[in-house]
Each structure stands twice: as structure tokens, then as C-alpha cells.
Rosetta silent file (secondary structure, phi, psi, omega in degrees, C-alpha in Angstrom):
SEQUENCE: XXXXXXXXXXXXXXXXXXXXXXXXXXXXXXXXXXXXXXXXXXXXXXXXXXXXXXXXXXXXXXXXXXXXXXXXXXXXXXXXXXXXXXXXXXXXXXXXXXXXXXXXXXXXXXXXXXXXXXXXXXXX
SCORE:     score description
SCORE:     0.000 S_00000001
   1 L     0.000  -38.231 -179.501  -14.888  -24.266   54.696 S_00000001
   2 H   -63.996  -36.048  178.658  -17.663  -26.632   53.540 S_00000001
   3 H   -63.148  -44.646  178.473  -19.994  -23.693   52.864 S_00000001
   4 H   -61.315  -44.734  178.132  -17.385  -22.068   50.629 S_00000001
   5 H   -60.581  -41.915  179.106  -16.834  -25.354   48.749 S_00000001
   6 H   -63.888  -41.735  179.618  -20.577  -25.720   48.281 S_00000001
   7 H   -64.953  -41.710 -179.688  -20.885  -22.167   46.970 S_00000001
   8 H   -64.648  -43.460 -178.976  -18.038  -22.651   44.503 S_00000001
   9 H   -67.353  -35.479  177.143  -19.491  -25.911   43.180 S_00000001
  10 H   -67.701  -40.941 -179.951  -22.929  -24.293   42.789 S_00000001
  11 H   -64.369  -31.734 -177.156  -21.466  -21.303   40.955 S_00000001
  12 L   -80.689   -2.627 -177.844  -19.682  -23.533   38.473 S_00000001
  13 L   -90.722  -12.437 -176.328  -22.945  -25.277   37.488 S_00000001
  14 L   -83.112  158.241 -177.472  -24.678  -22.446   35.639 S_00000001
  15 L  -132.592  162.480  175.988  -24.561  -22.006   31.856 S_00000001
  16 L   -79.837  -32.799  179.284  -25.178  -19.263   29.338 S_00000001
  17 L  -100.412  143.885  175.865  -27.570  -21.370   27.242 S_00000001
  18 L   -78.556  169.305  174.980  -30.731  -22.957   28.574 S_00000001
  19 H   -63.719  -30.051  175.836  -31.581  -26.605   28.025 S_00000001
  20 H   -60.078  -45.867  178.803  -34.089  -25.405   25.416 S_00000001
  21 H   -65.357  -43.353  179.238  -31.232  -23.890   23.398 S_00000001
  22 H   -59.569  -40.752 -179.908  -29.054  -26.967   23.851 S_00000001
  23 H   -67.837  -42.400  176.973  -31.844  -29.199   22.561 S_00000001
  24 H   -60.806  -45.263  179.862  -32.460  -26.975   19.518 S_00000001
  25 H   -61.180  -45.579 -178.663  -28.742  -26.919   18.714 S_00000001
  26 H   -65.989  -46.380 -177.377  -28.483  -30.687   19.096 S_00000001
  27 H   -68.610  -26.435  175.131  -31.626  -31.478   17.088 S_00000001
  28 H   -65.404  -39.984 -179.955  -30.545  -29.230   14.252 S_00000001
  29 H   -80.933  -24.706 -175.490  -27.379  -31.308   13.892 S_00000001
  30 L  -134.179   67.667 -171.932  -29.119  -34.631   14.692 S_00000001
  31 L   -67.964  -14.286 -177.254  -32.760  -34.359   13.513 S_00000001
  32 L  -109.637    9.318 -179.556  -33.428  -38.101   13.629 S_00000001
  33 L   -73.251  151.166  174.695  -32.001  -38.907   17.066 S_00000001
  34 L   -73.580  157.288  179.125  -34.191  -40.394   19.760 S_00000001
  35 H   -67.288  -26.174  174.854  -35.035  -38.216   22.732 S_00000001
  36 H   -63.646  -43.359  178.970  -33.164  -40.670   24.925 S_00000001
  37 H   -66.927  -38.505  176.548  -30.004  -39.985   22.930 S_00000001
  38 H   -60.315  -44.993 -179.720  -30.685  -36.234   23.133 S_00000001
  39 H   -59.661  -44.343  179.298  -30.985  -36.548   26.918 S_00000001
  40 H   -64.037  -40.784 -178.102  -27.669  -38.361   27.159 S_00000001
  41 H   -68.781  -41.419 -177.441  -25.929  -35.818   24.937 S_00000001
  42 H   -78.682  -33.475 -179.834  -27.322  -32.766   26.737 S_00000001
  43 L    94.974   30.383  175.774  -26.967  -34.247   30.205 S_00000001
  44 L  -130.116  174.112 -177.769  -30.561  -34.049   31.415 S_00000001
  45 L   -73.563  156.672  177.274  -33.291  -36.630   31.916 S_00000001
  46 H   -62.685  -37.200  178.538  -35.296  -38.034   29.035 S_00000001
  47 H   -62.605  -40.072  177.461  -38.457  -36.780   30.723 S_00000001
  48 H   -64.780  -39.892  177.505  -37.034  -33.234   30.795 S_00000001
  49 H   -63.394  -43.273  178.519  -36.195  -33.495   27.082 S_00000001
  50 H   -58.883  -44.021  179.806  -39.745  -34.670   26.334 S_00000001
  51 H   -64.127  -44.431 -178.187  -41.184  -31.698   28.221 S_00000001
  52 H   -66.728  -41.743  178.109  -38.853  -29.217   26.505 S_00000001
  53 H   -61.143  -41.436  177.295  -39.534  -30.670   23.042 S_00000001
  54 H   -62.019  -41.860  178.037  -43.279  -30.336   23.719 S_00000001
  55 H   -65.483  -40.937  178.864  -42.776  -26.694   24.763 S_00000001
  56 H   -65.735  -38.064  175.891  -40.662  -25.991   21.674 S_00000001
  57 H   -65.159  -47.099 -179.765  -43.346  -27.562   19.467 S_00000001
  58 H   -60.087  -36.672  179.389  -46.096  -25.603   21.211 S_00000001
  59 L   -80.348   -4.713  178.345  -44.122  -22.377   20.733 S_00000001
  60 L    84.737   11.940 -178.476  -43.659  -23.049   17.023 S_00000001
  61 L   -87.138  -19.272 -171.566  -39.883  -23.509   17.257 S_00000001
  62 E  -145.123  141.456  174.150  -39.853  -27.190   16.371 S_00000001
  63 E  -120.911  141.366  178.608  -41.887  -29.598   14.237 S_00000001
  64 E  -114.213  129.909  177.003  -41.988  -33.344   14.738 S_00000001
  65 E  -125.701  137.810  177.150  -42.725  -35.677   11.826 S_00000001
  66 E   -79.181  128.071  174.274  -43.107  -39.443   12.007 S_00000001
  67 E  -125.632  100.136 -173.126  -40.738  -41.296    9.669 S_00000001
  68 L    65.971 -122.916  179.613  -41.506  -44.980    9.993 S_00000001
  69 L   -97.506   -0.992 -177.279  -41.241  -45.770   13.692 S_00000001
  70 E  -113.036  166.876  175.044  -39.009  -42.800   14.489 S_00000001
  71 E  -101.171  149.244  171.515  -39.441  -39.052   14.720 S_00000001
  72 E  -123.827  134.795 -175.139  -37.615  -36.482   12.646 S_00000001
  73 E  -108.403  138.384  178.166  -37.328  -32.963   14.013 S_00000001
  74 E  -126.434  129.525 -179.441  -37.296  -29.775   11.977 S_00000001
  75 E   -85.256  134.399  172.708  -36.376  -26.388   13.418 S_00000001
  76 L   -90.310   93.947 -173.866  -38.501  -23.381   12.441 S_00000001
  77 L   -69.431  -17.553 -178.267  -35.637  -20.926   12.033 S_00000001
  78 L   -79.045  -12.462 -177.653  -37.871  -17.931   11.332 S_00000001
  79 L   -68.637  132.130  179.445  -39.285  -17.909   14.848 S_00000001
  80 E   -71.429  152.834  174.035  -37.993  -14.981   16.940 S_00000001
  81 L   -65.001  153.997 -168.939  -36.103  -15.561   20.155 S_00000001
  82 L   -81.269  -36.179 -175.384  -38.333  -15.219   23.215 S_00000001
  83 L   -72.723  142.324 -177.513  -36.593  -12.721   25.474 S_00000001
  84 L   -59.047  -29.463  179.748  -37.338   -9.052   24.761 S_00000001
  85 L   -69.468  -27.105 -178.135  -33.600   -8.305   24.563 S_00000001
  86 L  -116.582    5.406 -173.384  -33.164  -10.793   21.691 S_00000001
  87 L   -64.704  -13.063  175.697  -36.639  -10.842   20.116 S_00000001
  88 L   -81.710   -3.345  178.981  -35.319   -8.956   17.085 S_00000001
  89 L  -109.725  152.684 -179.977  -33.212  -12.072   16.293 S_00000001
  90 E  -101.891  165.189  175.342  -34.426  -15.414   14.941 S_00000001
  91 H   -59.907  -39.621  179.547  -33.671  -18.957   15.999 S_00000001
  92 H   -59.206  -41.599  178.390  -31.870  -19.404   12.669 S_00000001
  93 H   -61.639  -42.119  178.191  -29.531  -16.524   13.509 S_00000001
  94 H   -63.151  -48.584 -178.276  -28.713  -18.129   16.858 S_00000001
  95 H   -64.752  -38.617  177.018  -28.127  -21.554   15.313 S_00000001
  96 H   -63.898  -39.734  178.910  -26.015  -20.063   12.498 S_00000001
  97 H   -63.811  -43.918  179.275  -23.899  -18.208   15.062 S_00000001
  98 H   -63.648  -44.113 -179.428  -23.354  -21.388   17.080 S_00000001
  99 H   -64.028  -35.524 -177.443  -22.485  -23.359   13.931 S_00000001
 100 H   -66.443  -22.574 -179.809  -20.033  -20.709   12.741 S_00000001
 101 H   -95.184   -6.702  179.565  -17.972  -21.165   15.881 S_00000001
 102 L  -109.294  139.806  179.265  -17.938  -24.976   15.713 S_00000001
 103 L   -73.192  -35.755  179.153  -15.904  -26.916   13.179 S_00000001
 104 L  -151.275  103.908 -175.474  -18.425  -29.762   13.046 S_00000001
 105 H   -64.767  -21.543  178.742  -21.711  -29.456   14.942 S_00000001
 106 H   -65.563  -26.573  179.225  -22.326  -33.189   14.646 S_00000001
 107 H   -98.958    1.979 -174.751  -19.414  -33.705   17.041 S_00000001
 108 L   -61.890  -40.277  179.559  -20.288  -30.760   19.271 S_00000001
 109 L  -107.188  100.848  177.146  -22.143  -32.899   21.789 S_00000001
 110 L   -95.215  122.983  179.875  -20.090  -35.981   22.537 S_00000001
 111 L   -72.889  127.179  176.911  -21.903  -38.448   24.737 S_00000001
 112 L   -79.175  133.222 -176.274  -19.758  -39.506   27.665 S_00000001
 113 L   -63.391  -28.730 -174.855  -19.686  -43.266   28.024 S_00000001
 114 L  -100.645   18.588  177.799  -19.971  -43.162   31.822 S_00000001
 115 L   -76.497  142.950  170.181  -22.967  -40.827   32.116 S_00000001
 116 E  -125.363  140.232  178.846  -25.995  -41.986   34.015 S_00000001
 117 E  -108.439  116.159 -179.423  -29.317  -40.198   33.848 S_00000001
 118 E  -110.513 -168.354 -176.603  -31.237  -40.320   37.088 S_00000001
 119 L   -62.212  -34.373 -174.524  -34.348  -38.722   38.468 S_00000001
 120 L  -107.950   19.497  178.009  -32.642  -35.397   39.153 S_00000001
 121 E   117.908 -171.792 -175.039  -30.438  -35.122   36.073 S_00000001
 122 E   -90.465  151.816  176.647  -27.211  -36.531   34.813 S_00000001
 123 E  -131.658  141.166  177.842  -24.208  -37.496   36.800 S_00000001
 124 L  -105.282    0.000    0.000  -20.701  -38.101   35.550 S_00000001
């Protein structure tokens, strides 16, 4: 019985969007948020967000600009999606599609007050 429970809990953990997509979606709606806040909203570690933001910058999907002591992030919407099945679509098309299904993207990621971010990810 424990094996079945473990399998069910593992199956319920996967998502359709990667953390890269979640970060792009969040930063489009919140371009001036700290990466710590992004981590809390997405539910991954701050270190993972830093790595993903660096990869997105390196790939040309994201630009970081210093504004005073904080960063402001700008999405390069013209960049094509990476997978060959979607490479004919742009990041802007993906973000527009996500926004069209949400009433207010600023509220799309609500930070849970009782989240903790540990070494291996977030726990509720």
C-alpha cells in the first residue's frame, strides 16, 4: 500500500510548465521583484531562481537592468520557444496566451504565508 501511495504522490507533483516558464510569467507581471520573492511565489529555492534567471539571460530571453539598488527584468518576447515542436512560436505568444486566460496576472502567483524554502525546494 505504501508503494501505491508513494507513486500517487509522485504523479501529482509534475506540471505542464517548467520553472523557466513560471519565472518568465512571474517576472513579466512583476519586473521589479527580488529573486527571493520570485522563489517564494514559484515555490523553488532562491538559488534555483538565480540559476534559471542566468540561463534565461544567457539564452536571450531576459534582460536585467540595475535600477538603483534593485534589478528590473525585461522579457525579450521576440525570442522563439526552445523546443522544436514550439520553435515557430515566440515567448510573447506564450505570455500573451497565459495572460489571456488570467483575469489579473499580478495576482496569479499568490505567495503562501506558511511556505518555507529549504535546500531541496519549497514545502507547504
